[in-house]
N, C-alpha and C positions, 0 to 999 in steps of 0.2 A: 549293943549287940542284939538285945531282945527286940528293940524297936525295928531294927533292920529285918530280923527274921519274921516279925509279924507282917511287915510290909510286903515281903517276898512270898508269904504263904499263899495268897490267891494265885500268883503266877505259877507256883509249883503245882497247885491243884489243877489248873487249866492244862499244864504240860502233861499231867498224868491222865488227862481225859475226863476230869471231873468238872462239869459245867455248872455246878451249883453256885449261885451268886454268893459272894461274901456277905455276912450279916449286915454290914453297913450299907452295901449296895442294894440289898433286898429291902432294907428299911426305907431307903430313899425312893425306890420304885413304888413301894406300897403307899408312901406319903403322896407321891405324884399322882398315883391312881386315885387316891382318896380326894385329892384336890380337884382333879378333872371330873370325877363323879359328882362332887358337890356343886361345881359350877354348872355342869350339864343339867342336874336336877333343878337348880335355881333358875336357869334360863327357861326351862319348861314351865315351872310354876309361874314365873313372871309373864310368860307368853299367855298363859291361861287367864291371869288377872287382866291383862291388857285386852284380850279378846272380848271381855265383858263390857268394855268401854265403847258405847255407841252414841253418847250424847254428852253435852257439857256437864250435866249434873253427875253422871257416872265418872267423868274425867276428874272432877274435883274430889270425889270420894276416893278414887284410885290413887291420886297423887300422894296423899299422906301415907297410905299403906305401902306404896312402893318405896318411898323415902326410908321408912322404918325397916323394911325388908333389906334394902340395899346396905344400910348402915351395919346391920347384923352380918350380912354376907361378907362385906369387906373385912370385918373383924375376924371371921372364921378363916377367910382366905389368907389373911396375914399370918395367922398361926400355922395353918397347913403349909404355907409357902416358905417358912423359915428354913434356911439352909438349902433351898432348892435353886438350881440354876435356871429352871424354866421348863415348861411342858407345853407341847403343842395342844391347841384348843381342839376339843372334840367337835365335830361338825354338826351332829344331829340337833342337839339342844339349841345351839347357837342359831342355826338356820330357822328353827321354829320361832325363836324370839325375833329374829331379824324380819321375818314376814310381818309380824305385828308392829314392829318399829316402823317399817316402811309404810304400813297402812296409816298409822298415827301421823307420820310425817306428811303424807298426802292430805290428811284432814287437818293439818296444823294443830293436832291434839284438841280439836273442837274448841280452839281459842283458849285453852287452859294452859297458861305458861308453866305452872308448877309441874303438871304432868309431862309436858313436852320436855322440860329440862330434866326431870327425874328419869324418864324413860330412856332418853338418849344417853344420859350420864351412865345409867345402868348398863346399857349395851356396850358403850366404849370401855367402861371399867371392867366388865367381864372379859373383854378381849385382852386388855392390858394385863389383868391379873393372871390369866392363863399363860401368857407369853413370859411374863416376869412376875412370878407369884410373890417375890419378896419386895415388891414395889412399896414405897412409903404410902400408907393410906391417905396422907395429906394430898396426894396426887388427885384424889377424888374431888377436892375443892376446885382444883384447876380445871378439871374436866367439866365440872358443873358451870364454871364461869364461861367456858367455851360454848356450852349449850345455851346459856342465857343469851349470849350474843347472837347465836344462830337463830333462835326463836324471834328475837326482836327484829332482825333483818328480814326474816320471812314475813312476819306480821306487817311490817312497814310496806314491803313490796305488794302484798296481797290487798292492802287496804288503801294507803295513801297514794302509792304510785298507780294503782289500778283506777283511781278516780280522776286522774289528770286528763282533762278535756279542754281546758281553756286557761287563761292567765290566772284567774282567781284560784282554781284548784291546783295549778302548778305552784303558785306562791305558798299555798297552804301546805303542800307536800314538802316544799323546801324547808319551811319552819319545823315541821315534824321530823324531817331528816336530820336537821341540826341537833334536835333534842336526842334522837337515837344515837347519833355519833358521840354526843357528850356522855350518854349513859354507858355506851360500850367502852369508852376510855376510862370511865370510873370503875367499871368492872375489872378491866385489865390492871388497873392500879391497885385495886383492893385485893386481887388474887394474882400476885406475880407468879410467873412460871417457875417451877422448882428447878433446882440445879440439873444440868444436863446429865442424863443417865440413859441406859438402854431403854428403860420404860418410857422416859420422856421423849426419846427419839421416835419410838413407835407412836406415841401420842401425837407428836408433831406431824407425822405422816397422815394419821387419821384426821387431824385437824385440817391439814391441807386438802384432803379429799372432801371434807365437809364444806370448806369454803369454795372449792371448785364447783361442787354441786349447787351451792347457794348462789354463786356468781351466775350460772346459767339460769337458775330460777328467777333471780331478780331481773336479768336481761329479757325475760319473756315480757315483762311489763315495760322496761325501759325502751325496748325496740319499738313500742307503739307510740312513744313520745317523739314528736319531731325534733330535729336538731336545735331549733330555736326555742324549744320548750314553751311554745305558745307566747313567746315574748317575755317570759319570766327569767330575768337575769339571775335571780336568787337560786332557782332550780338548776339552771345551766351551770352556775358556779359550783353548786353542791355535787352534781353528777361528775363534773370534771375533776373536782377534788377527790372524789371517791373512786375515780378511774372507771366510771360507767358511761362516759360520754361517747361511746362508740358502739357499733353493732357487735352482737355476740350471737353465735349460732345457737338456735334452739330448735326443738323438734317441729315447731310450727312453721319454720322457714321452708318454703317450697320454691323450686325453680319453675317459673311460669312456662307453660307450653307455648310453642310457636314464636318465641322471642329469638332473634338470630344472634345468640351469644357466640363469640369466638372462643375457641379452646386454645390455651397457650401452646405455642409450637413445641413439638417434641414431647408433649405430655402423654403418658400412658398410665391408666388406672392400675393399681396393684392387683395382680391376679388372685392373691390370697387375702384380699382385704376382709372378706367375710370371716375368715379364720381368725383375724386380728380384732374381731368385734365390730366391724363396720356393718351398717345396715345395707340391704340390697340397693343397688342403684335404680332410681326410678327409670321408667322406659324412656322418657324424654332426655334424660342425662345420658343414657346408653347410646341413644341415637346421635346426639351431638358428638360423643367420643368416637363413635364408629365413622361418622362423616369426616372427622378431622384427622383421622389416623394417617400419618405420613405426609400431611399437607404442609406446605411452606406458607407462612403468613406474609402477605404483601400489604403492608400498611403504608399508605401514602402520607407524605408530610402535609400538614402537621398531624401527628398521631403517635400512639404508644404501641410499640411492638413488645409483646411479652413472650418469653421463652422459658420452658421448664428446664431447670439445671440438672435435676436428678429425679427420675420417677421413683427411685427407691426411698427418697426422702421428700415426699410431696410438700409443697408450700414454699419452696425456695426458688426464686426466679431471677432471670436476667431481664432487665427492662431497658428499652431504648426509647428515649424521647426524641422523636423526629420533628425537625423544624424546617420550613421551606427556606430557600435562599432569599435573603433580603428581609427576614423576620427582624423585628425590633430587638435591640439589645440594651435598651435603656431601662432595664427593670429586671425582675426575678421571675424565673419559670419554676413551677412546682407541679408535681404529679400528685393528685389526690384521688381517693376512691371512696365510694359509698356502696352499700348493699342495695340491690336493685329494688326490692319491694318496700323496705323500711326507710330508705334514704339516709340511714345512719352511717357514720364514718367507719371505714375499714382501716385497721392499723397496719403499719409497716414498721419494722424494727428501727429504721433510720428515716429521717425526713428526706424526701426525694426532691431536692431543690438544686437549681443551677443558676449562676449569674455569670455572664460573659464579661471578660475584661474589656477595658476601654479600647475601642478600635478593632476588637476581635469579631469576625463575622459569625452569624448564627450557624450552628452545625448540630449534628446529632450528638446527644449526650447519653452515655451508657451507665447504668447502675447495676453493679454485680451483687450477687447474694442478697437479693431483696427478700426478706422473710415476711410473709403475709399472715395475719391472724385475724379472727380465730381460726382454728383448724383441728380436725381429727380425721383419721382415715375414713374416707367415704362420705364426708360431710361436704356436699357441693352446694354452692350458692351463686346466684347471679350478681354481677357487680358492674358499676359504671366507673370507668377510669378516665379522668379528665386532666388536661393540661391547663393550668391557670397561670395567666400572665399578670403580674402586679407591676405597673409602671412606677418609675421613680417619682414622677410628678404626682404629688399627693392629691391634686385636684382630679386626677383620673381614677376611676374605679377598677379594681381587679376584674378580669373577664376570662371566661372559658373560651379557648381557641380550638379545642378538639375534645371529642368524647368517643370512647369505644366501650362496647359491652363484652365482658368476658365471663365465662363460667370458671369459677375459682375453687381451689381446695387449699385451705390454709396449712400452715406448718404446725405439726403436732408437737406441742411442748413436752 
């Protein structure tokens, strides 16, 4: 009876117009405030430490101090977070720190792996601790493992892949790449992911964002390597295994002026793309869109007719492979695409192939819901779409029977 009365007391006070928080609620609020104040102050102190890093020597010196500071901070946050459900991160201190983290990321921490790992571990841990203050401190080891992998991938791209200019350098990059893959697998085995929890779910989202950004960064270098990898079968195999054997949009990709790209029939650029984070359309792209508005595409056979399915969800198309009467049917037809400037492959969710049955005459083949990638709102790139015919006769080589140039926008995953 006493327990019930105690539980109902706060409700009675509120009904009577007394808005004073109950002692337990007030204590929780005070603890949450103390936690956020501590994290905010630590973010600012860490940002000041990182701001002093301007060369490799300073990076080595700062790495040890940051590791020690982070270990103490995690211990404090664990104590302050006991019994707390979570608290929203304060923006000011975090943004001050993020500016320094972004700067170090661009500089690749002056080649200092300990600082790169410690700095980004610190930033990710500060975010996790504020959202889920009672998170197991062992989570820090997992975050550190993630950042080790990210640093190695970035260093590999900026050194080994950047040097690829011929078969010898391509073979060397392949050998280093195998070593990096082996080391990243060892790290993931050494530091297995903790059991799934709200904090781990948040971490997995952060990790996904890190890898998405890393994917674009690596592709800046991969896009410069021809599809045949200068004749290096080792590098070609490595890039294919790592899922890097295709074109990926990067800020350096430009739509060449004066090239007569077709725009998929029915395509309309999103009116509010800039509000959704898209960059302004270049003048040449705007001109192509304006000239194509309302126009029907008349693609003679053989050719590829591309039509936008839904302008509110760009990057999904209906494609029709048009073949002339009397075209050969003793083989397989396939639609393939490459980016116009780099010549690297463009991906579609499904392979666009067709084979006619025995005795069946050649005819148009339609592919519905073709999802093209890469893609984000407002990222336009030139592309070559080809029909490749591969004869059944092994003594005959596959050959291109048609090619169209299209201005594309991929599907935003």
